[in-house]
N, C-alpha and C positions, 0 to 999 in steps of 0.2 A: 148213077149210084155213086155215093161219096166214098172216097178211098178209105175213110175210117170205118165204113160199114162192111167193107170187104174183109173176109177172113183170110189171113195169110198163114201159111205153114211156118211154125217156129224154125229158126235156123239150126238149132241144136236139139235133136229129139232123142230122148232116152229110148234105148232098145235098137235104134237105127244108128245113131252116131256115137253112143256111149252106153256103158252100163256100170253098175257099182259092184265091186268085189272087195269084201273085207273092209268096207268103208272108203275104198279108194275109187276114184273115177277112172275108168279104162276106156279109151277111145277105140272105136272099131276101125278096121282096115278101110271100110267104105268111107268113113269120115276123113281119115287121113289121106286117102287118094283124092277126095274132093278138095281138101285143103291145098294139095299140090306141091308140098315140099316136106323134107325131113327136118325136124327141129333139133335132132342130135341127142335127144334124151332117151334113146333106146326104148321107145314105146313098144309095148307087148305085141301089137299087131301092125307094126310099121312095115309098109310095103317097100320102103326105101332103105331098110337097114343094111342090106348088102352094099349099096352104093355109099351110104354114110360111113360104114366101117372102112371101105376101101379108101375113101377120101381122107379119113382121119389117120389111117395107117400110113398112107403115102406122105402126109404132112410130117408125121413123127419120124419116118425114115429119112426124109430129106433134111430135117433139121439136125440130125445127128452126124451129118457129113462134115 
């Protein structure tokens, strides 16, 4: 079978990886976990938010010394 004949699942699937709300694309926690890192944009479903906030706060605190 030729590789072009094989059907592959799309990498970014609506409903599983993202949905639209008021015209905005919202990524799901499942997708964000698979991506593997926090982008720092405070995504609504970010599973890394507590870690990202701690890192940002500690940077800001140390720079004011």
